[in-house]
C-alpha positions in Angstrom: -0.1 0.0 0.2 3.2 2.3 0.1 3.5 4.1 -3.3 6.3 3.7 -4.9 9.0 7.0 -6.4 11.8 7.5 -7.6 13.9 10.6 -9.1 16.9 11.0 -11.6 19.9 9.0 -11.1 23.5 10.7 -11.3 24.2 8.2 -13.9 21.4 9.2 -15.9 22.7 12.9 -15.8 26.4 11.8 -16.5 25.2 9.7 -19.6 24.8 12.8 -21.4 27.1 15.0 -22.9 25.7 17.9 -25.6 22.0 19.1 -26.5 21.8 17.0 -29.8 21.8 13.8 -27.5 17.9 14.8 -26.4 15.7 12.5 -28.5 12.6 13.4 -28.5 13.0 16.9 -27.8 9.1 17.9 -28.6 6.7 18.4 -26.2 3.1 19.4 -26.5 1.6 22.2 -24.3 -0.7 21.0 -21.7 -3.6 22.6 -22.9 -2.9 21.4 -26.2 -1.5 22.2 -29.8 1.5 21.7 -31.9 4.7 19.7 -29.8 7.2 22.6 -28.9 11.0 22.1 -28.8 11.6 22.0 -25.3 15.3 22.1 -25.4 15.1 25.5 -27.6 13.1 26.7 -24.9 15.4 25.6 -21.8 18.3 27.2 -23.5 16.6 30.6 -24.3 15.5 30.7 -20.6 19.3 29.8 -19.4 20.3 32.7 -20.2 18.0 35.2 -18.5 18.2 32.6 -15.4 22.1 32.7 -15.4 22.0 36.7 -15.7 19.6 36.6 -12.8 21.7 34.2 -10.6 25.2 36.0 -11.7 27.2 32.9 -12.7 28.4 32.4 -16.4 26.0 30.4 -19.2 29.4 28.7 -19.8 29.7 27.2 -16.5 26.6 25.2 -16.7 27.3 21.8 -17.7 25.5 21.3 -21.3 25.5 17.3 -20.4 23.2 18.0 -17.3 20.8 20.3 -19.2 20.4 17.7 -21.9 19.4 15.2 -19.0 17.3 17.5 -17.7 15.2 18.3 -20.5 15.1 14.4 -21.9 13.5 13.6 -18.4 10.9 16.9 -18.6 9.9 15.4 -22.0 9.0 12.4 -20.5 8.0 13.0 -17.4 6.6 16.9 -17.8 4.1 16.5 -14.8 6.9 14.9 -12.7 9.9 16.9 -13.4 12.8 17.0 -10.6 15.9 18.0 -10.4 19.1 16.3 -8.9 21.3 19.3 -8.9 24.6 17.9 -7.7 26.2 15.8 -9.9 28.4 18.6 -10.8 28.4 22.1 -9.4 24.8 22.8 -7.5 25.3 26.4 -7.6 27.1 27.3 -11.3 25.2 24.2 -13.0 22.6 22.2 -11.2 20.3 25.1 -10.2 20.7 27.0 -13.4 20.0 24.3 -15.5 17.4 23.0 -13.1 15.6 26.6 -13.4 15.8 27.1 -16.9 14.0 23.4 -17.6 11.2 24.5 -15.4 10.5 27.8 -16.4 10.4 26.0 -20.2 7.9 23.5 -18.7 6.1 26.4 -17.1 5.8 28.0 -20.3 4.2 25.3 -21.7 1.8 24.7 -18.8 3.5 22.3 -16.8 5.1 22.6 -13.2 8.1 21.0 -12.0 8.0 19.2 -8.4 11.0 20.6 -6.9 14.8 19.6 -6.5 16.7 16.8 -5.3 20.2 17.4 -3.5 22.5 14.5 -2.1 25.5 16.5 -1.1 26.9 19.7 0.1 24.4 22.1 0.7 22.7 24.1 3.4 19.4 22.4 4.4 17.6 26.0 4.0 18.1 25.6 0.1 16.9 22.2 -0.7 13.2 20.3 -1.2 14.1 17.0 -1.5 17.1 15.7 0.5 18.4 12.0 -0.4 21.2 9.9 0.8 20.5 10.5 4.6 17.9 8.7 5.8 19.8 8.8 9.7 17.8 10.1 12.2 20.5 11.5 13.9 20.8 13.7 10.5 17.0 14.5 10.2 17.2 15.6 13.7 19.6 18.1 13.2 18.4 19.3 9.9 14.9 19.5 10.6 15.1 22.1 13.3 16.7 24.1 11.3 13.9 25.8 9.8 14.7 23.9 6.9 12.7 23.7 3.3 13.1 20.1 3.3 9.6 18.4 3.0 10.5 15.0 1.3 12.9 12.8 2.4 14.4 10.2 0.3 15.7 6.9 2.0 18.4 4.6 0.0 20.5 2.3 1.9 18.9 3.1 5.4 15.8 1.8 3.8 16.5 -2.1 4.1 19.8 -2.1 6.6 19.5 -0.1 10.0 22.9 1.1 10.9 22.0 0.8 14.5 20.5 -2.7 14.6 21.7 -4.1 11.6 20.5 -7.7 12.6 17.8 -8.6 14.8 19.0 -9.2 18.6 16.4 -11.9 19.3 16.9 -15.9 19.8 14.3 -18.4 20.0 15.0 -20.3 23.2 12.8 -23.6 24.1 11.0 -23.2 27.4 8.5 -26.1 27.7 8.3 -29.5 25.8 5.2 -31.5 25.9 3.9 -29.5 28.8 7.2 -30.1 30.8 9.1 -26.6 31.5 12.7 -26.2 30.5 15.2 -24.1 31.9 18.8 -23.2 30.2 21.3 -22.4 33.0 24.4 -20.0 32.2 26.7 -17.9 34.1 25.4 -15.5 31.3 22.7 -13.7 33.2 21.1 -12.4 29.7 21.3 -15.8 28.2 19.5 -17.5 30.9 15.9 -18.7 29.8 12.8 -18.3 31.8 10.5 -21.8 31.9 7.0 -22.2 30.8 4.5 -21.2 28.5 3.8 -17.6 29.1 1.2 -14.8 28.8 2.3 -10.9 27.7 1.0 -8.2 29.0 1.4 -4.6 28.1 0.9 -1.9 31.4 -0.1 1.3 30.7 0.3 4.7 32.9 -2.3 7.4 33.7 -0.8 9.4 30.4 -1.7 6.2 28.2 1.9 5.7 27.6 2.8 1.8 27.8 5.9 1.5 30.3 6.4 -2.1 30.4 5.4 -5.1 28.8 5.1 -8.2 31.3 5.4 -11.8 31.1 3.7 -14.1 33.6 2.9 -18.0 33.2 -0.3 -19.0 31.6 -2.0 -20.3 34.7 -0.8 -17.0 36.8 -3.7 -14.9 37.4 -4.0 -12.3 34.8 -2.8 -8.8 35.8 -5.5 -5.8 36.2 -5.8 -1.9 36.2 -5.4 -0.2 39.5 -3.8 -3.9 40.9 -0.3 -3.5 42.4 2.0 -6.0 41.1 5.4 -7.0 42.1 7.9 -7.5 39.1 11.1 -8.5 38.3 12.8 -6.5 35.2 14.9 -8.6 33.1 18.5 -8.1 33.4 17.5 -6.8 37.3 17.3 -10.6 38.4 17.2 -10.4 42.3 15.3 -6.8 42.2 11.8 -6.8 42.9 9.8 -3.6 42.0 6.1 -2.6 42.6 4.1 -0.9 39.7 0.4 -0.2 39.2 -0.9 0.0 36.0 -4.2 2.4 35.0 -4.4 -0.1 32.1 -3.7 -3.5 31.0 -3.4 -4.9 27.2 -2.9 -8.9 26.8 -0.8 -9.1 23.6 -0.3 -12.8 23.2 -2.1 -14.1 20.2 -1.7 -17.5 18.9 -1.2 -17.8 15.0 0.5 -21.4 14.6 -0.1 -24.2 16.6 1.2 -27.6 16.0 2.5 -26.4 12.4 -1.0 -25.1 11.5 -2.3 -21.7 10.9 -5.1 -21.2 13.7 -6.0 -17.5 13.1 -5.6 -15.6 9.8 -2.4 -13.7 9.6 -2.9 -9.5 9.3 -2.2 -8.1 5.7 1.3 -6.0 5.5 -0.9 -3.0 5.6 -2.3 -4.0 8.8 1.5 -4.6 10.0 2.3 -1.1 9.3 -0.6 0.3 10.5 -0.3 -1.4 14.1 3.5 -0.7 14.2 2.6 3.1 13.9 0.2 3.4 16.3 2.4 1.6 18.8 5.2 3.6 18.0 2.7 6.7 18.3 1.9 5.4 22.0 5.1 5.3 23.5 6.2 8.3 25.7 9.0 10.6 24.8 11.3 9.6 27.3 11.3 6.3 25.1 11.2 8.2 22.1 13.8 10.4 22.4 16.9 10.2 20.1 19.2 11.6 23.2 19.7 8.9 25.8 15.8 7.8 25.7 14.7 5.9 28.6 15.0 2.4 28.1 11.7 0.2 28.0 11.5 -2.4 30.9 10.1 -6.0 30.2 
């Protein structure tokens, strides 16, 4: 359910050398009429743009201009300029403006510009090549014009957690609990079949996920509970949840699906809703409060 979008690649821009390589080069006006040579329009606008920006037209890379025109002829309603293949100020920006104004003359409107590197956040509309939450937390509070984020490598690999740090452990066989004993406290298993509950505070934020044996009584809202936080064995803490939500649902039993599996959009919506419920103390980027289990 998430639409797929893309922009110009640097390799596409670099594949052009001159304006003669643009084919096709004609584009009909949006309101209708005979096709117009978009290349010629862009060249005429380039001189005026360079005069306004006080930059020599000779510094504008002709191959880059050709790439922009070629892309605009193919996608006149979705034109977005990638400005940093060469020099942003002397080439990328003038070439983009020239093509955008040529499109405007024919009744079309460019979407905006994309920057991967090397510019002030106040100058860009689309920022790509970051996706790092630390980079975004630095740029966005500066009053930048960024309103679209292009996520690349970070879309499929999280640098802070490149692998899922959890392991399946045996806790029960044919109704008989199993316990793994080890000197490493974090690798000890907790025996027996369990139920999972999420405990909420008065503000509606979850503050703890509670594991209990299936045969133990379910916790109730307003009930004082004596709990032991994982990683702090031997220490007992007492909490009083305002709301208790059972989490555990069985989708597979004895190798068979016993409940319809949620769709990918449903999983995504559930994950977003769960994250939005977390308190600011747990969600903050700098020294977040650990979430207790």
